[in-house]
Backbone as CSV, one residue per row, in Angstrom:
resi,resn,N_x,N_y,N_z,CA_x,CA_y,CA_z,C_x,C_y,C_z
1,UNK,-5.944,-19.435,50.580,-5.190,-19.314,49.220,-5.479,-18.815,47.599
2,UNK,-5.114,-18.568,47.145,-5.274,-18.246,46.098,-4.569,-19.597,44.922
3,UNK,-5.836,-19.492,44.510,-5.755,-20.606,42.835,-5.203,-20.239,41.472
4,UNK,-4.178,-20.177,40.977,-3.491,-20.080,39.857,-3.966,-20.825,38.996
5,UNK,-4.544,-19.844,37.270,-4.527,-20.802,36.471,-4.342,-20.266,35.323
6,UNK,-4.569,-20.630,34.036,-3.630,-19.628,32.527,-4.323,-18.785,32.666
7,UNK,-5.154,-17.645,33.342,-5.353,-16.574,33.380,-4.215,-15.793,34.224
8,UNK,-4.426,-16.432,35.267,-3.188,-14.947,36.724,-2.295,-15.901,36.965
9,UNK,-1.939,-17.258,36.049,-0.363,-17.242,36.373,0.829,-16.294,35.696
10,UNK,0.867,-15.583,34.710,1.750,-15.280,34.759,2.030,-13.621,35.911
11,UNK,0.878,-13.409,36.304,0.913,-12.027,37.580,1.563,-12.298,38.271
12,UNK,0.828,-13.974,38.804,1.411,-14.182,40.860,2.306,-14.668,40.727
13,UNK,2.852,-15.080,39.865,3.991,-16.275,39.701,4.811,-15.645,39.034
14,UNK,5.159,-15.194,37.739,5.527,-14.944,37.290,6.669,-13.375,37.607
15,UNK,5.989,-12.982,37.786,5.925,-11.179,38.134,5.968,-11.257,39.017
16,UNK,5.095,-12.296,40.254,6.001,-11.590,41.877,7.424,-11.580,42.223
17,UNK,6.624,-10.770,43.511,7.560,-9.668,43.883,8.710,-9.957,44.749
18,UNK,7.659,-10.957,45.314,7.298,-12.105,46.515,8.460,-13.840,46.365
19,UNK,9.514,-14.923,46.621,9.188,-15.573,46.556,7.587,-16.515,46.343
20,UNK,7.152,-17.412,44.938,5.889,-18.104,45.346,6.153,-19.796,45.543
21,UNK,5.313,-20.001,46.407,4.634,-21.543,46.290,3.680,-22.232,45.848
22,UNK,4.379,-22.876,44.330,3.280,-23.820,44.139,2.547,-24.735,44.027
23,UNK,1.359,-24.886,44.382,1.106,-25.963,44.923,0.340,-26.828,44.062
24,UNK,1.413,-28.039,43.495,0.441,-28.931,42.137,-0.354,-29.805,42.237
25,UNK,-1.850,-29.676,42.491,-2.575,-30.764,43.111,-4.276,-31.257,42.307
26,UNK,-4.698,-31.912,43.361,-5.770,-31.957,41.958,-7.316,-33.119,43.177
27,UNK,-7.925,-32.638,42.938,-9.356,-32.812,44.608,-9.005,-34.562,44.334
28,UNK,-8.989,-35.079,43.189,-8.933,-36.401,43.703,-7.497,-36.857,45.085
29,UNK,-6.755,-35.959,45.367,-5.654,-36.529,45.034,-5.772,-36.680,47.560
30,UNK,-5.844,-37.932,47.130,-5.711,-37.696,49.140,-4.332,-37.026,49.544
31,UNK,-3.453,-37.011,49.443,-2.137,-36.285,50.344,-2.159,-34.676,49.835
32,UNK,-2.525,-34.364,48.427,-2.868,-33.344,48.476,-4.109,-32.158,49.520
33,UNK,-4.758,-33.327,49.812,-6.002,-32.366,50.396,-5.575,-32.473,52.122
34,UNK,-4.893,-33.329,52.380,-4.210,-33.379,53.496,-2.965,-32.699,54.749
35,UNK,-2.100,-31.933,52.566,-1.715,-30.575,53.189,-2.441,-29.303,53.098
36,UNK,-2.817,-29.461,51.815,-3.901,-27.805,52.478,-3.978,-26.969,53.248
37,UNK,-3.993,-27.373,54.617,-4.090,-26.994,55.821,-3.216,-26.551,56.600
38,UNK,-1.850,-26.805,56.094,-0.419,-27.132,56.757,0.130,-25.943,55.797
39,UNK,0.073,-25.647,54.174,-0.172,-24.429,53.832,-0.911,-23.469,53.590
40,UNK,-1.757,-23.247,54.531,-3.153,-22.096,54.404,-2.782,-21.820,55.692
41,UNK,-1.822,-22.686,56.599,-1.764,-22.060,57.656,0.006,-21.088,57.719
42,UNK,1.039,-21.841,56.908,2.092,-21.173,56.779,1.961,-20.226,55.385
43,UNK,1.002,-19.988,54.176,0.569,-19.053,54.075,-0.160,-17.607,55.068
44,UNK,-0.489,-17.993,55.601,-1.341,-16.790,57.321,0.261,-16.171,57.556
45,UNK,1.119,-16.863,58.181,2.450,-16.839,58.851,3.684,-16.910,58.392
46,UNK,3.442,-16.093,57.019,5.027,-15.113,55.805,3.871,-14.739,55.347
47,UNK,2.587,-13.983,55.238,1.947,-13.339,54.588,3.196,-12.566,55.037
48,UNK,3.196,-11.616,52.984,4.209,-10.587,52.822,5.452,-11.489,52.411
49,UNK,5.873,-12.300,53.137,7.503,-13.051,52.407,7.111,-13.985,51.403
50,UNK,6.134,-14.375,51.623,6.276,-15.984,50.461,4.601,-15.907,50.022
51,UNK,4.603,-16.381,49.493,2.900,-16.938,48.498,3.063,-17.970,48.417
52,UNK,1.877,-18.115,48.892,1.201,-19.792,48.465,0.373,-19.855,47.971
53,UNK,0.202,-20.869,46.417,-0.452,-20.262,45.803,-0.679,-21.994,45.454
54,UNK,-2.287,-22.512,45.043,-1.940,-23.994,44.074,-2.568,-23.508,42.906
55,UNK,-1.920,-24.695,42.014,-2.427,-25.326,40.291,-2.967,-26.388,40.646
56,UNK,-4.761,-26.212,39.705,-5.070,-28.051,39.896,-4.790,-28.183,38.396
57,UNK,-3.103,-29.231,38.386,-3.160,-30.069,37.243,-3.663,-30.784,36.863
58,UNK,-5.631,-31.246,36.663,-6.103,-31.198,36.004,-6.411,-30.276,34.878
59,UNK,-6.990,-29.012,35.672,-7.307,-27.608,35.045,-5.843,-26.901,34.560
60,UNK,-5.440,-27.734,34.639,-4.118,-27.021,34.131,-3.123,-27.094,33.823
61,UNK,-3.606,-28.940,33.506,-2.317,-30.274,32.322,-0.851,-28.771,31.675
62,UNK,-1.325,-28.610,30.985,0.312,-27.814,29.633,1.184,-27.411,31.204
63,UNK,0.575,-26.529,32.475,1.381,-25.367,32.891,1.733,-26.686,34.210
64,UNK,1.737,-27.901,34.666,2.349,-28.746,35.192,3.473,-30.139,34.164
65,UNK,2.827,-29.740,32.613,3.902,-30.327,31.962,5.053,-28.604,32.158
66,UNK,4.768,-28.298,31.860,5.713,-26.768,31.002,6.792,-27.330,32.695
67,UNK,5.963,-27.311,33.560,7.638,-27.064,34.977,8.020,-29.129,34.991
68,UNK,7.063,-30.097,34.816,7.379,-31.388,34.779,7.123,-32.186,35.547
69,UNK,5.400,-31.976,36.216,5.091,-32.337,37.758,4.683,-33.458,37.000
70,UNK,4.932,-34.846,37.725,5.148,-35.970,37.332,4.027,-37.267,38.559
71,UNK,3.930,-36.227,39.294,3.521,-36.474,40.943,3.222,-35.090,41.064
72,UNK,2.202,-35.776,41.853,1.397,-34.879,43.084,1.134,-35.026,44.805
73,UNK,1.056,-34.499,45.514,1.755,-33.178,45.230,2.696,-32.909,44.854
74,UNK,2.842,-31.198,44.082,4.773,-30.904,44.324,5.078,-29.516,44.079
75,UNK,5.761,-29.858,45.078,5.421,-28.120,45.722,6.524,-27.579,44.550
76,UNK,6.425,-26.928,44.060,7.877,-25.921,43.266,7.865,-24.163,43.590
77,UNK,8.744,-24.026,43.928,10.044,-22.318,44.637,9.817,-21.822,43.589
78,UNK,9.222,-20.029,43.241,9.722,-19.976,41.846,10.202,-18.167,43.093
79,UNK,10.860,-18.520,41.673,11.827,-17.258,42.825,12.597,-15.643,41.635
80,UNK,12.673,-14.972,41.411,12.576,-13.857,40.436,11.284,-14.533,38.985
81,UNK,10.448,-15.002,38.799,10.289,-15.444,37.672,9.994,-16.902,37.538
82,UNK,11.328,-17.309,38.582,11.855,-19.018,37.407,12.123,-19.999,38.733
83,UNK,11.947,-21.004,38.530,11.532,-22.001,39.404,13.268,-22.797,40.075
84,UNK,13.309,-22.374,41.364,14.781,-22.706,42.026,14.336,-24.032,42.472
85,UNK,12.821,-24.011,42.951,13.746,-25.810,44.228,12.240,-26.382,43.574
86,UNK,11.944,-27.573,44.286,11.186,-28.362,43.966,11.121,-29.666,45.414
87,UNK,9.900,-29.917,45.560,9.772,-31.312,46.759,8.539,-31.752,45.867
88,UNK,8.305,-33.177,46.338,7.317,-33.714,45.807,6.858,-34.629,46.831
89,UNK,5.395,-35.199,47.222,5.180,-35.642,48.013,4.365,-34.762,49.482
90,UNK,3.397,-35.679,50.178,3.454,-34.837,51.162,4.438,-34.823,52.672
91,UNK,4.277,-33.428,53.157,5.378,-32.930,54.161,4.586,-32.707,54.911
92,UNK,5.335,-32.497,56.605,4.740,-32.359,57.637,4.975,-30.533,57.845
93,UNK,4.922,-29.422,58.135,5.586,-28.081,58.763,6.161,-28.379,58.709
94,UNK,6.255,-28.987,59.888,8.546,-28.212,59.749,9.029,-28.692,58.620
95,UNK,8.921,-29.381,57.523,10.226,-29.811,56.787,9.612,-29.163,55.520
96,UNK,7.814,-28.429,55.965,7.956,-27.483,54.566,8.980,-26.483,55.346
97,UNK,8.743,-25.934,56.736,9.772,-24.903,56.851,11.036,-25.158,57.063
98,UNK,11.845,-25.794,56.324,12.602,-26.214,56.607,12.948,-25.369,54.968
99,UNK,12.119,-26.795,54.003,12.453,-26.531,52.992,11.930,-24.649,51.119
100,UNK,10.996,-24.127,52.257,11.199,-22.979,51.739,11.643,-20.903,52.675
101,UNK,12.848,-22.098,54.156,13.057,-21.156,54.455,14.945,-20.136,53.968
102,UNK,14.795,-20.995,52.935,16.658,-20.958,51.801,15.241,-19.030,51.519
103,UNK,14.768,-19.440,50.827,14.246,-18.779,49.312,13.983,-17.828,50.252
104,UNK,13.146,-17.126,51.318,12.963,-16.408,52.148,13.572,-14.976,52.249
């Protein structure tokens, strides 16, 4: 899964032609680490339909603040450059699929 930051956020998220799920995370966050393999799996299963990206809130606190990320992990779905849905906390694969399916 690609890591986004200040340098590539606009290109990879805001200008994406397909919906994007951005995982706002930090390395010290245990639920974030548990969520990663599930997101990796979904990114392979839904390749070309929806993009999954990671954003480290410690490295990009201003982007986290811009999107009002107060807790991690937070997943935000972007469609046509706009945030359209969000979930906070650890989700299992079934719940993640339910979360993303309306946006594809």
